[in-house]
N, C-alpha and C positions, 0 to 999 in steps of 0.2 A: 269294591273292597278298600281301595286306597282312600276314598272319601270317608268310609266308616272308620278307618284307622286314624285319620286326621281328627275326626270328631271325638273319638275316644280319648286321644291325647289331649285335646282341648277341654275335655270334660263336658261337652255340649250334647253328647248322645244320651247320657244318663245322668241322674243326680249323683254328685260325689258321695262316697261312703263317709259316714260320720261315726266311726267306731268308738270314740272316747267315752260317751255316756254309757254305752253297753258294757265296755270293758271295765269301767269303774264299778258298774253294778255287780259284776261277778265277784268283786271282793267282799260284798255284803252277804254272801251265802253262808249258811251254817250247816253243820253236819246233820244229815237227816237219813242217812243210810249206812248200814253196818254189815260187813262181811265177817261173820264169826267162824274162825277156823276151829270148828268143834273137834276136829281130828287131824293130827299130824301123823297119821298112819293110814295104811290102805291095805286091802286084801287083794289088790291087783298090782301088777308091775308093768304098766304101759310103757312101751319103748320110747315114746316121745314126751313123757310127762315132764312138764316144766317144774313140778314140785318135787323132783327127786324121788318118784314113786311114792309120794305121800309124806315124806319126812322133811321136805323143804330144806334139805341140806344140813339138818340138825338131828337131834335125838327124836326118835319116834315117841309121840306123846298124845294123850287125849286131854281135851280141855275139861277141867273141873267145872261143875255147874256154878260154883261160887264165882269163877272168873267170868263166865257168860252172863250171870246176873249183874255183876259189876259193869260189864259192857253195856247192858241195857240201861243201867243207871246213868252211865256216861252219855249215852245217846239221848236220853230224856233231858239231861242238863244241857248238852251241847246244842240241841235242836231248838232251844228257846221257845218261840211261839209257834213253830211249825207243828201242825196237828197230825199229819200223816207220815209215818215213818216206815222204813224198810229194813228188814233183817234177813240175811241169807245165811243158811248153814252150809258150810263149805269144808273142803278137806284137800288132800286126803279123802277118806271116805266117811261121811257123816253117820252112816248107818252103824258104824262100829261104836258109836257113842250115843245111842238113842236115849238112854236113861237121862243123860245130861240135857239132850234136846228137849225132852218132855218137861223137865224141871224148869228150863229156861223159858219155854213157851208159857207154862203156867204162871211164872213170875211176870212175864210180859203182859198177860191178861190183867194181873193185879195193877200193874203200872198204868195200863190203859184207863182203868176205872178211877185210879187215884189222880191222874194228871189230865184227864180229858183228851187223851191222844189215841190214835189207832196205830197198831203195828201190823204190817203185812209181812208174814213170815214166808220164806221160800227155802227150798232145799235142792241141792245138786247131788246126784248119786250115780254110781256105776251099776246099780240095780241088782248086783250079784246076790245079795242076801235080803232083798226086799220081800218081806213076808206079809201075811194077812194082818197081823197085829199092827205092824208099822203102817201098812196101807190104810187101815181104819183110822189111825191117829192122824195121818196126813190129810185124809179126807174130812175128818171131823173138824180139823182146824183150817179147812179150805186153803191148804198150803200149796201154792204153785210149785211144781216139781220139774226139774230138768233131768232127763233120763239119757244116759250116755251109751250110745252104740254106734259103731263105725260102718254100719250098713251090711253088705254081703258077709256071710260067715267067714269066708276065706280071707277077706280084708280085715275084718275085726280080729280074728284069731291070730293073725300075723303080728299084731302090735299090742293087743289088749289081753294079755294072759293073766291068770290068777297067780297069787304069790307062790304057789307050788309048781308053776309052769304049765298047768293044765289049761285047755281051751275053755272059753267062757261064753261064746256066742249063743249056744243052745239055751242055757239057763237064763241069760240076760234077756233074750227075746221072749222066752216064756213068761218071765216076771213082768216085763214091760206090757205085754198084752193083757195080763190079768189086771195090772194096775190101771191102765188106761180105761179098760172096760168098767172097772169099779167106780170110776168117776164120770161115766158117760162120755168119754172122749174129750173132756174139757180140762183146761187149766194145767197144761203140761207142754213140754217140748221134747221131742226126740232129737238129741244133739249128737252129731258126729264130727270127727276130724278127718280131713283128707291130707295126705302127704304126697311126696313125689312118687311114691310107690302105687298110688291109685289116683292118678290124674283123671281117670274116667269116672269121677265121683258122681256124675249124674246117674250112673247105674246104681250107686249106693242109695241115692235119694229115691230112685224108682223102687228099689228093693223095699225100703222102709214103707213107702206108700202102698205097695202091693201087699205088705204084711198088715195093713190096716191103720197106719199112723198118718194123720193128715196135718200135723203141726211139726215141722221138721226144720232143723238148722244144721248146716255143715260148714265148719270153719277150716281155713287153711292152717296147717301146722306152722308155728313160728320157731325155727331152729337156726342157729348160727354155728353149728358144730361140724359142718362138713360131711355129715353122714348121708347115706343114700336117701333118707327121708326128707332132707332139707329141700324146700322149694326155692328155686332160683329164677332169675330174670328170664333165662332161656326157656322156662316152662310156661311163660305167660301166654303165648299164642294157643297152646293146647288148653290151658285153663279157660281162656276166653271162649274158645269153641265149645268147651264143655258147658259153660254157663248158657250159651245159646241153645245147646241141646236140652238143657234143663228147662228153659223157657218153653221150648216146643212141647216138652212132656207136660208141663203145667197147663198149657193151652189145650192139649189133648184131653187131660183130665177134666178141665173146665167144661169142654164141649160134651163130655160124657156125663156131666152132672155129678162128678166126684172131685171137686176142687181140693187142692192142698194148699196150705200156707207155708211158704218158705221164708224163714225169718229175714233173710237179707234182701228179699224182694218185697217186703211188706212196707211199702212207701206211701205214707199219707200225704199226698200233695196238697189237699185242702187245708189240713191243720198242721201236721208235722210236729217236731219236737218243740218244747218250750224254748225261750230265749237262751237260758243258761246252757241247755244241751246243744243248741245250734252253735253257740260260741265255743264251748270247751268240752263237749262230749260227756263222758260218764261222770265227771265231777270228782275223780279220784284225787285225794289229798285236799279237797275243798269241802264238798258236801257228802263225800263217800269215803269211808276208811275201812281198813281190815284190822282184825284183832287176833293175835296169836293165842295159843293155849296158855302162855305165860302172862297174857294181859297186855302185851306190847301193842302199840298202834302203829300202823304203816299206811301209806296212801292207798294201796290196794294189795290184793293177794300176790301179785307178781313182783312186788318190791319187798316182800317179807324176807328177812334175813340179811338185807343190805343195810348195814349199820347207819350209813349217812341219811337214810330215809326213815329212820325210826322217829316218829312224831311225839311219842310220849307213852302213857299207859292209862288204863281205864280207871285207875284210882285217883291219879293226880291230874289227869287231863292232858291236853296237848301243850308242850312247852317248846317244841322245835318250830317256832313261828316263822323262821326264815324259810324253811322247807315248804311250809304251807303257803307262804307268799309266792314262792316259785310256781307251785301248782296252780294257784289262783291266777297267776300271770300267764299261764300257758293257754292260749286260745288261738283262734284262726287269724287274728291280727298280729300275733307275736311269733307264731311258728313259721319257720322258713318255708316259703313257697305256697302257703295256704291262702294268703290274701287275694291272690289273683286266680285261684283255682275255681272252676265252675261248680265243683261238688262241695265247696267248703261248708255250706249251710246244712248239708245232710251228713257229710263225713265228720264235721265238727273238729277237724284237726287230727283225727286218728287216735290210736292208743298211746298214752304216755309211756307205758312200760315197753312197748315194742320200739318206740322211738329211742328210748334210753339204751335198750339192749343192742340195737343196730348201729346207733350213731353216738352213744355216750351222752346224749342230751335229750331232755323231754321236749325241747324246742325245735328239734329237727326230725320230722316225721320219717317213718320207715317207708321208703319209696315203693318197695314192692307191694306193700299193703295199700298204698295210695292207688296204684294202678288197678289192683283187684277191686277195690272199693268203687272206683269210677265205672268199671265194667258192670258191677252188680247194680249200680244205680241206673245205668243205661238199660239193663234188662228189666228193672222194676218199672221204668217209664214205658217200655214196650208192653208190659203186661197191663199197665194202666190204660194205655191207648187202645187196647183191645177190649176194654170193658164196654 
């Protein structure tokens, strides 16, 4: 080991990293993905909601279709020669504004034909009011859909209540099953959030799998408010053990011929993310931005309402070029602690918003998330090795 350490210091064990060309390349990216806040309102009042139960700390409001169309015009202009674009309908709860969603999608199809581009639309929903008509529209437009449920009914109903205080798990589960069945079990994710109140979240993944869902994601809540839901460093041993139990469950399902896909274990060792994503992750503030109901542009949904991060608007474009430069500069070579981390090319520096919320800087990663990410990558490698 001492000899290996000496060789590492001398740079003779591996080729030295040459980040400069790659980092310079990240500045050449253009906006190619848009998060449309179609609704700053919600029919649920989730206890941990980062968006202030749908209002994002401001007035509850639905996006006018006119604003959404202007957002697509901005995307087409800003994307330059990029042919394949992404638009996600987000909230709040998008289903509260389906009339505008339909108008915007129809307009997007016109832009595709006019400019020779393709737009992939997606939608994230709490599923509470997902009916047959909306299901048909989403299916007709091949719209990938994220369906939110936190697993076991007692877990879900503790933190995901309707705006009148009633429980929602029964209706949500019923609607999810109908929806997934309607599209042959494809092009969806069942997404949950775990908190310090359900650190046994592998049971929630198991519940979702046993209810018939095989594309599942569970995210740790990100809170800094000192509430009982907040995940702390002291919880890490229990969280790590739970991820190990989840791997065991997935191997069990695989052996039974009923495999499930868990988003954070879906690691493509042979190909993996493209260069830009390996260096800087999701591309927030660089090739991905969010648009509010008023038409304001922010780096992503989690920066909405923070004035210093307002980039511009959909009519006049981006004028806060200094902020864009900061986000373009945020990558695994400029973020504190990333350059020497073994997980850097799969973690890609972590979430900019979580870094800012925890440390006041997008250049200093949220350490708790770093540890969880590394554990998930270890689990993903274990599943790969078992293939």
